[in-house]
C-alpha positions in Angstrom: 56.9 119.8 117.1 58.1 118.0 113.9 60.1 115.0 114.4 64.1 115.5 113.2 64.8 113.5 110.6 68.8 113.1 111.0 69.2 111.6 107.7 67.9 114.0 105.8 69.5 116.9 107.8 73.2 114.6 106.9 71.9 115.1 103.0 70.6 118.7 103.3 74.0 120.1 105.5 76.2 118.6 103.6 75.6 120.9 100.6 78.1 123.6 100.5 77.3 127.0 102.1 78.7 130.4 101.3 77.6 132.3 104.1 74.9 132.1 106.8 71.1 132.5 106.0 68.3 132.8 108.1 64.9 132.4 107.0 61.3 131.5 108.5 60.1 128.2 107.9 56.9 126.6 109.3 57.1 128.4 112.4 60.9 128.2 113.0 62.8 130.8 112.5 66.1 128.8 110.4 70.0 129.8 110.6 71.9 127.6 108.3 75.8 128.1 108.3 79.0 126.2 107.0 82.7 127.0 107.8 85.3 125.6 105.6 88.3 124.8 107.5 91.7 126.5 106.5 93.5 123.5 104.8 97.0 122.9 106.6 100.0 123.9 104.9 101.3 120.4 103.0 98.2 119.1 102.8 94.9 118.6 100.5 91.2 117.8 101.1 88.2 119.6 102.6 86.9 119.4 106.0 83.6 121.4 106.6 81.5 122.2 109.8 77.9 122.5 109.2 75.4 123.9 111.8 71.4 124.6 111.8 69.2 125.7 114.8 65.6 125.5 114.7 63.7 128.6 117.1 60.7 128.4 117.5 58.9 132.0 116.3 55.3 131.3 116.8 52.3 130.7 119.6 52.0 127.1 118.5 56.2 126.3 118.3 57.3 128.7 121.0 59.8 127.2 123.1 60.5 124.2 120.7 64.1 124.6 119.1 67.1 122.3 117.7 70.5 122.6 117.0 72.5 120.1 114.7 76.2 120.5 113.8 77.4 118.3 111.1 81.5 117.6 110.7 83.1 116.0 107.9 85.8 115.7 106.1 89.7 115.5 106.4 93.1 116.4 104.9 95.9 114.0 103.5 99.8 114.8 103.0 99.9 116.4 99.8 102.8 114.1 98.2 103.7 110.6 99.8 106.2 109.9 102.2 108.6 106.9 102.3 108.0 104.6 105.4 109.9 101.4 106.7 113.6 100.9 105.5 114.1 97.8 103.8 112.2 97.8 101.3 111.1 101.1 101.8 107.4 102.2 101.4 105.8 105.0 100.2 102.4 106.0 101.8 100.0 108.8 102.0 98.1 109.6 105.2 95.4 111.8 106.3 93.1 112.4 109.3 89.3 112.5 108.5 86.6 113.0 110.7 82.4 112.2 110.5 80.0 113.4 113.3 76.7 114.7 114.5 75.4 116.2 117.5 71.7 117.2 117.4 69.9 118.9 120.0 66.4 119.4 120.9 63.8 120.6 122.8 59.9 120.2 122.4 57.8 121.8 124.7 54.3 120.1 122.8 54.7 117.4 125.5 54.6 117.2 128.9 57.1 117.2 130.6 59.2 118.9 128.1 61.3 116.5 126.2 64.9 117.2 125.9 67.2 115.0 123.6 70.5 114.7 123.0 72.0 112.6 120.1 75.7 112.2 119.1 77.9 109.9 116.8 81.4 110.7 116.1 84.0 109.0 113.8 87.6 110.0 113.8 90.2 108.0 112.3 93.7 107.6 110.4 93.5 106.8 106.8 96.4 105.4 105.2 97.0 103.7 101.2 100.0 102.3 100.0 101.1 103.5 96.6 101.8 101.8 94.2 105.4 102.2 91.6 102.7 104.1 89.1 101.7 106.1 91.8 98.0 104.4 91.5 97.0 102.9 95.2 95.2 99.6 95.3 95.5 99.1 99.1 93.9 101.1 102.7 94.0 101.2 106.1 91.5 102.4 108.6 92.7 103.0 112.0 90.2 105.2 114.2 87.3 105.4 117.1 84.0 105.9 117.1 81.7 106.7 120.2 78.2 107.8 120.6 75.9 109.4 123.3 72.1 108.7 122.9 70.5 110.2 125.6 73.2 110.0 128.1 73.7 106.4 126.9 77.4 106.1 125.8 79.3 104.0 123.6 83.0 103.8 123.3 85.2 104.8 121.9 85.5 101.4 120.4 88.6 100.9 117.9 88.5 100.1 114.1 91.2 98.7 112.6 91.0 97.4 109.0 92.5 97.1 106.0 90.7 97.2 102.4 90.6 97.4 99.0 90.7 100.6 96.9 89.4 100.6 93.2 89.9 102.8 90.3 89.3 106.6 91.1 90.2 105.9 94.6 86.6 104.4 95.4 86.7 101.9 98.3 85.9 97.9 97.9 81.9 97.7 98.9 82.2 94.3 100.8 85.1 95.9 102.0 82.6 99.1 103.6 79.7 96.5 104.5 81.9 94.7 106.9 83.3 97.8 108.8 79.7 98.7 109.0 78.6 95.2 110.3 81.6 95.2 112.8 81.2 98.4 114.7 77.4 98.4 114.3 76.9 101.5 112.5 77.8 103.2 109.2 79.5 105.8 110.0 83.4 104.5 109.6 81.9 103.1 105.9 80.8 106.7 105.4 83.7 108.7 107.0 86.2 105.9 104.1 83.9 106.9 101.4 83.9 110.4 102.0 87.9 110.3 102.2 87.7 108.3 99.1 87.3 111.8 97.3 90.3 113.4 99.1 92.2 110.2 98.0 91.7 110.9 94.3 92.4 114.4 94.9 95.4 113.6 95.9 96.1 110.9 93.1 95.5 113.9 90.6 98.5 116.0 92.6 100.8 113.7 92.8 100.9 113.4 88.9 101.4 117.0 88.4 104.9 117.2 87.1 107.3 118.2 89.5 104.8 118.6 92.3 105.9 115.9 94.5 109.4 115.1 93.0 112.5 116.7 91.3 115.5 115.5 89.2 119.5 116.4 90.4 121.8 116.3 86.9 125.3 115.5 87.1 126.9 117.4 85.0 124.1 120.4 85.5 121.9 121.7 82.4 123.7 123.9 80.1 127.0 123.0 81.7 128.8 120.5 79.7 129.8 122.0 76.0 130.0 118.4 73.3 131.6 118.1 70.1 129.9 116.5 67.5 128.7 112.7 68.1 130.3 113.1 71.7 128.5 111.1 74.3 127.8 112.4 78.1 127.1 110.3 80.9 124.0 112.2 82.6 123.8 110.9 86.7 120.6 111.7 87.5 119.3 111.8 91.3 115.5 111.1 92.0 114.5 112.6 95.4 111.3 114.3 97.1 111.0 117.6 97.2 110.1 117.8 100.5 113.2 116.7 102.7 115.0 116.1 99.0 115.1 112.1 100.2 116.0 109.6 97.7 113.4 107.7 95.7 114.8 104.3 95.6 112.4 103.1 92.9 110.5 103.5 89.4 110.8 103.8 86.1 111.9 106.6 83.9 111.9 107.8 80.3 114.2 109.8 78.2 113.1 111.6 74.9 115.3 113.5 72.7 115.2 117.6 72.3 115.6 118.6 68.8 119.0 117.2 68.2 121.3 114.2 69.1 120.3 110.7 70.2 120.1 108.4 73.7 121.6 105.2 73.9 118.8 103.9 76.3 115.5 105.7 75.9 114.1 104.0 79.0 114.9 102.1 82.2 114.4 101.4 86.3 115.5 104.0 88.8 118.8 101.7 91.0 117.8 101.3 94.8 120.3 104.6 95.8 117.6 106.3 93.9 120.1 107.3 90.8 119.9 106.2 87.1 122.4 106.9 84.1 121.0 108.5 80.9 123.4 108.7 77.9 122.7 111.6 75.5 125.0 111.4 72.3 125.4 114.9 70.2 124.4 114.8 67.0 127.0 114.1 64.8 126.0 115.5 61.2 126.4 119.1 62.2 128.0 121.2 65.3 125.1 120.8 68.2 123.3 123.5 68.2 121.4 125.4 71.0 118.3 123.7 72.8 119.7 120.2 71.7 119.6 118.1 75.0 117.1 115.7 76.3 113.8 115.4 78.4 114.3 113.4 81.3 110.7 111.8 83.5 110.5 109.2 86.1 107.4 107.5 86.9 107.4 107.0 90.3 105.5 106.1 93.7 106.6 109.0 95.7 105.8 111.6 92.0 106.4 112.5 89.2 109.2 114.4 88.3 110.5 115.6 84.7 113.0 118.4 83.3 114.9 119.0 80.6 118.8 118.6 80.0 120.7 120.7 77.9 124.4 121.2 76.1 126.3 124.6 76.5 126.4 125.8 73.2 130.0 127.1 72.0 133.6 126.4 74.5 135.0 128.0 77.1 138.7 128.0 77.6 140.7 128.9 80.7 144.0 130.2 79.7 146.8 130.5 82.2 150.1 131.9 80.4 153.4 132.8 82.0 156.5 134.2 80.1 159.8 134.5 81.4 162.9 136.0 79.6 165.8 133.9 79.5 168.8 134.8 81.0 171.2 132.6 79.1 170.4 134.1 76.1 172.3 136.7 74.0 169.1 139.0 74.1 169.8 140.2 78.0 173.3 139.9 77.9 172.9 142.5 75.2 171.7 144.6 77.7 168.0 144.3 77.1 165.2 144.4 80.1 164.1 140.5 81.4 160.4 140.6 81.7 158.5 137.9 83.9 154.5 138.0 84.0 151.4 136.0 83.8 147.7 136.3 82.8 144.6 134.3 83.2 142.1 134.9 80.8 138.7 133.7 79.5 137.7 133.2 75.5 134.3 132.1 74.9 134.1 130.1 71.6 131.4 129.5 69.2 130.5 126.8 66.3 131.8 128.1 63.1 128.6 128.0 60.7 130.9 127.0 57.7 132.9 124.4 58.7 131.6 121.5 61.1 133.9 120.9 64.4 135.1 124.3 64.6 134.7 127.0 67.0 136.6 130.9 67.5 136.1 133.4 69.8 137.7 136.7 71.1 138.4 137.5 74.7 138.1 140.5 76.6 140.6 143.1 77.6 143.0 141.4 80.1 146.1 143.5 82.0 149.0 141.4 82.3 151.1 142.9 85.4 154.8 141.8 85.2 158.6 142.5 86.8 161.4 144.5 85.3 164.7 143.1 85.6 168.3 143.1 84.6 171.4 140.9 84.4 172.9 143.7 86.5 171.7 143.1 89.7 170.8 146.4 91.0 168.3 147.3 88.5 164.8 147.2 89.6 161.4 148.1 87.9 157.7 146.5 86.7 155.3 146.6 84.4 151.9 146.0 82.8 151.0 145.5 79.3 146.8 145.0 78.1 146.1 142.4 76.3 143.3 140.3 73.4 143.3 136.5 73.0 142.0 134.9 70.1 141.2 131.3 69.6 140.3 128.9 66.9 139.4 125.2 67.5 138.7 122.1 65.8 137.3 119.3 67.2 137.9 115.9 66.0 134.5 113.8 67.7 135.7 110.7 66.4 138.9 110.9 68.5 137.5 113.1 70.9 140.5 115.5 70.8 140.8 119.0 69.9 143.4 121.2 68.1 143.5 124.6 69.3 145.7 127.5 68.0 146.1 130.8 70.2 147.1 134.2 69.4 147.9 137.7 71.6 147.2 141.0 70.8 149.3 143.7 72.8 148.1 147.2 73.7 149.5 150.0 76.1 152.7 148.0 77.3 154.2 150.2 80.1 157.5 149.7 81.8 160.1 151.1 83.8 163.4 149.8 86.0 165.5 151.5 87.5 169.6 150.7 87.6 172.4 152.2 89.7 169.6 155.2 90.4 169.0 156.0 86.7 165.6 156.2 85.4 164.5 153.9 82.5 161.1 152.9 80.5 160.4 151.4 77.3 157.1 151.4 75.6 157.5 147.8 73.3 155.9 144.9 74.0 156.4 140.9 75.3 157.8 138.7 72.4 156.0 135.5 72.5 156.8 132.4 70.9 152.8 131.2 71.4 153.2 130.5 67.1 155.3 128.1 67.5 153.2 126.0 69.8 150.7 125.7 66.7 148.5 123.6 67.0 148.1 122.3 70.1 146.6 119.1 70.9 144.5 118.0 73.7 141.6 116.0 75.0 138.2 117.5 74.1 135.9 117.3 77.3 134.8 119.2 80.6 137.6 118.9 82.9 140.5 118.6 80.6 143.5 120.4 81.4 147.0 120.4 80.1 150.1 122.3 80.7 152.4 123.3 77.1 155.9 124.3 77.8 158.1 126.3 75.3 161.8 127.4 75.6 162.1 129.9 72.5 164.8 132.3 71.8 164.6 134.6 74.1 161.8 133.3 76.3 160.2 130.6 78.5 156.6 130.1 78.2 153.8 128.0 80.1 150.6 127.8 78.4 147.9 126.1 80.7 144.5 125.2 78.8 141.6 124.2 80.4 137.9 123.4 79.5 135.8 123.8 82.4 
């Protein structure tokens, strides 16, 4: 029987095979197959098990056989993970294996010769990820064992730090040293094969948002701005898996469409945050799509996202109107009203006037109670209202002047006095015009209350910019 040359078989069997094949070669039936081990969740890499079986099928080779199994490869974490406390490091680790097992039967000699050959190297390889997502140092911690016809060696522990060069390649001198210490090339071969997985991992880390993410405060498209207004955007940098803070890295901010930034770049703080100061365009009203693209290069990934302004404004209005008892109006027998309403008014930039916004609310129904100076009179009613707003924003002072108008429709009310039923189809009389213009700060979260005692009514108006 021809001698089996293991070194040649290693090369031949390492070639990918999509399915099992059977051929006749030099008096042997040869079956070759490859199994690709599924990639575990959250990992990347490749691991294959190649098998070759040779069975004699002629008179000269009958009884001869050989079986060779080669396992090679492994899997690494898809994303770097934090390790340690102070200072925290980010590492990527993976488990790898290189092994070959061969059994042969040779009946051409007397007595029949049976040989067993086995070498196995398993290891965990860990690489330190630098702030720019490059890798320059690795560590192997594994075991090597062999079995040559029953003569066993090991398992012997292999532990070594080694430099990593460009493209994930291990340092050649370190490979030679590891091979010398172990007395075998298996550990060095495992590291060399793992280098391709390390390179693939680096490519995966650099995909935007594959491993890291940004969280904005205030959130994107939640903040309205006036011309020239500055918004402080607090940015959290965290891992996508586990949402752990990433306390190092560099960030960059690029204006999208319109506006400026105070600082275009900086470093991530130890608490995993940084602040971007965005200044809205001042030459005209901010436009839809204005904002800033923010990205961070960190040892745990490359998160990137865009913070955008919210175009237009949104006002929340709370209004209460109560008829005053101390005027001549109720004394003349007119009813007393008390009713409140809440309404939202979306405002959009008025195209011809910079800094001006206008908008109308949807129709709302205001319920109210009906009374009379005569204690025995009670009732209730409602009216349908529409609100209109006009706001002029002064970017220099950060204030807004606001005018509001109310349009009433379908007012119905009734009351009963001493069993007598009365109805009215008039409407509230509001003195909102006397409040114009209302002045208040123009920024998200602003809230201001205005009070007015008119000839007939006491009115309370609260305006909120959410």
